[in-house]
Every structure is written in C-alpha cells, then in structure tokens.
N, C-alpha and C positions, 0 to 999 in steps of 0.2 A: 435046817429050815429051809427048802426047795423050790431053787430059783425059778421065776416065772421068766418066757423068753419076751424079748420088747423091741422090737422093729422100729431103730428109729430112724426116719428119712436123712436126710442133712442136702437141703436140695442147694445151698451159696459154701464157698467153704471161710465165706467171713461171718457164718453165720452157725455158728458152735454150739454144740449140752454148755458147756457151760457150770456156774455151778450147779444143774441138775445132774453132772454127773457125781455127788457123793450124796445127794437129794432121794437117788433112787435106787434104794435098800433093797436089798433081792430079789433086784435084777438081773438078771446077763442081753446080753447088748446087742443085738441084731444088726450092725453097722448097713444103709444102702446111703450112696453120695453122691447119684445118676450127674452133680457136677463133675466125676471124675471118672464118668464112665456106666456107672454100676448098674443095673436092667433093672424096672420098680418089680417088687416082687407083683404077685395075686393074692390074695387071703390066704388064700391052706400054707403060703410059706414064711407070711406074718410073726404068726407063733402066737401070743398070747397074750397084745395089743398092738397098736401102733400111734410113735408119738409121728407128726411132720414140724418141720422146726419151719421162719423162716428165711427171707432170703428178699438180697433185688432188684429182682424180676416183679413183675401187676402176674397176677391170679390169671392173665388171658393173653400172658403173652409166649402162644405158641410155637411161632417164626420165633425168635431171637432166648427163644429152652425151651425146646422138643421133647422133653419130657416133659413134660404139665400135662398136654394130655391122658397117658401113662398115670400120671399121678393124679391126675381127679378122677380117676377111674374109680384107683384101687381105693379111695378115699370110700368113695357113689356103691362100692363091691362091700367095703367096712361093713357100713349103719348099715346096709341091708343085710351082712349078717352079721349083725347087733355082738359087733369083736367093737371095744372099748379100743379109743383114740381121742389122744390128743392131739389139736392140733394149733399151733402158736404163730401169731400174726402171719406171714404168708401163707402160714399152713392153719390159720379161719378161716382167711377170708378161700380158702381152695377148697378147704373142708362148707361152704361154704355155696361158691359157684357147682360145683359139685353135685349138689343136695337139689336145686332151685332154686338160689339168694341168688343177688345182684352185690357187685365193687363195683360200689363207684373209681376207680383209677385217679389219683390229684385230686382226690375229692376234697370239697369248697370248702370246709370251715381250716383246710388247709392243714401242714403237719403240728403233732405232736412231737414231743422231740421233750425227754429226762426222764424225770418219776414226776411221779402224773397222780396228781388222786378220783379211786373210783371211788361209786356207791354198790352196796348187790343189789338185787330188784328182794319181794321176801319169797322167793322161787331157791335162791340162795342157797340160801341156808339148810333145805334139806334135796341141795344138790351128789349125788356119792364124792366128788374130787372136790368143789368148793363146801364143801359145809365148811368145816374148820377151816379154814380161813375168813368165807362171810359170818363166822362166829363172833369173830373180834371188833366187829364192826366194818365199818368201812377201810380202807385203806391207801395207802401207795407202792404204786408198782411205776418199772420200768417201762417206756416206752419210746421208739424211736417207726414212725407209720405216719409213708401222705395218702392211700389208698386205705378204705373203710367198707365193714361189708355196709347196703344201706336198704335193699331189704332182706328180712329175714328168709331161710327157705319153711318151703310149708310140714307144719308142722312144729320147727324149732322154736324153743322162749330166752329169750333174753336175759341174763346176771343177772347185768350190770352193767353201765354207764357211767362215761367223764365228762366235767359240763363240759368238752368240742366234741365227745361221741354216745354215743347212744348206746351198740350194742362194741359191747367191751368185754363180752362171752357173752353166748349163748349155749348149751345142749335141746341139741335134735338126736331122740336113743341116744346109744349106748356111749356116744359120738358128742367129744364138748370142745369150742374158741375160745383160743383166750385173743384177746389182741393186743397186747400188752405181753410183756415180754417176763412170770416169773425166773427166764433159769441168768439175769443174767448181771450179770455182777459193775459192779459200778465201771473199772475201768475197763467190760466191753461196751459198756456203754458207751464213753466216752469215745471208745475206739472207732464207734461207729458215726458219733460224732465228728471227728476229727475232717477236716476237709471240705466239711459243709459251707455255701453260705450262707453266713447271718447268722452264726454258731457258737460262738467262746464253747469250746472242747474242757476248756478247762475250768471252767464255770460248774460246767454238769456234771463234767466228772465231780469237782469239789461240791454238791450239796447232795450226787447219788450217797456220796461218801457217809453225811451229813444224818442222813436217813435212812444208813443201809442198815440198821438193828431191824426198821419197822418193814422196808421193803423185804431182808430176808427173811424175816417168820414169815409174810402172803407165799411169797413166791416158795419154800419149804412148804408149808403147810397145804399146797399145791401140787408138786410130787407128793409125798406121802399121798393125799388121797389118793390120787390118780395107781399107782402104786397097788390103792389096797384095792381099787378096783378093779384093774387088772387079780389082786386074790379071788375075789372074790366067781366073779365072774368065768374058772377057771371050769 
C-alpha cells in the first residue's frame, strides 16, 4: 500500500505526537518544528495533508511566537485548497483564528484539565474523521487548555461539546479542529499537569490511566478517521 505524506507541525517541544505516532498507520510523516527554527511550509510543500499539534502559547501571541502568522496563513490556505487538515488544541484554535473565528484567551469558564466527557452533535456521526468515534456515543477525552474557540469561523459546524465548552470540535470544509487531545497518553497528560498551581498531577494521571481503554479507543478512532480522509483525498 502506497504511503501518504502527512506534514506534522509541532509548535511546542512539550507537545509531541505521542500515541498518534503508532495510530497514523500508512502515512509518511514530514516534520516541521518551528520552535526549533524550521520554516513553516506553504501548501504545495505539505503533501497529502496537514496536522497541527498543540502548544503553550495562545493563537494570537505573534510577538512571543513569531511563526504564528505564517502558521495561520498555512491553515487558511490549506482550507482554501481543500487539503485535509487536523488541528489539535492550539492547532484547533489557530484554525479558527485563521479563518474568521474568534479565540478567547483565558476563557471565562476556566481551565479544562484531565479526562473530560464530551458529547457529539448529530452532524458528527457523518463526519469523515469523527464519524467512527461518534458512532460509539459520548466519549472520554484528554484535555489541557485555558483558551477556547468562542465564535466559529463562517461556514463552520460545531461537532462536539463538553459541559464547560461548547466547541470541542468543528468542521470547516476539509479541515477538522478538536479542542481535546486525542493523541495524549496518561503519562503525557500528567506531565503537562505537573507544576500547575492547584492541580494534583498524580491524581490526574491515575484517573487518566483508569479510563484509558475508553480514552484510547476514541483517540485511535480519530487518528484512523483522519488517515481515511487523507487516502480518499489523494
């Protein structure tokens, strides 16, 4: 089976691909690490699709994170060229900001950390990436964020919500953004929680391990759904 080329943009050294590395079977990964000096590519150089991971910055911190304008342009151009895109956490927020939506930095409902239950909107069942995950009904997903998409881009559809945040996933043409972290293992989630004021990282990790069978099922379904979209779009 011929491999598809997937460009993975990692905006932050502390937010790796983690379990997606084994779940994105049949893809050849092309890495871009702008935090280490890699230039952000343009659409002709991306290959079959684009995956943008999370990070500790916010979607508008151009002064502190100088590569963000180029990354937002890449996301907007990818949507315009109908290239398959998956944005995770910061990637989701950058996707929204790049295409006319709005992200609230330090969103009013407060941080969402740990394993979080989400429910799917009816449209998610027919989504080319989320459909298999949504078919199982409400899911448990890893989460670690304080910023959030509060206004959808024009033409976008919300696909999932949590009790605290109404835009846990959105579809805009060929692009999917998810606020949660389908790639994150319990150990990675615990590492992110470590040292955060008011967060018991050990308890958070223990809870994530306890629910990991269900969490991993949803995460794997998202990864495999995205690979399916990549193959169909070639």
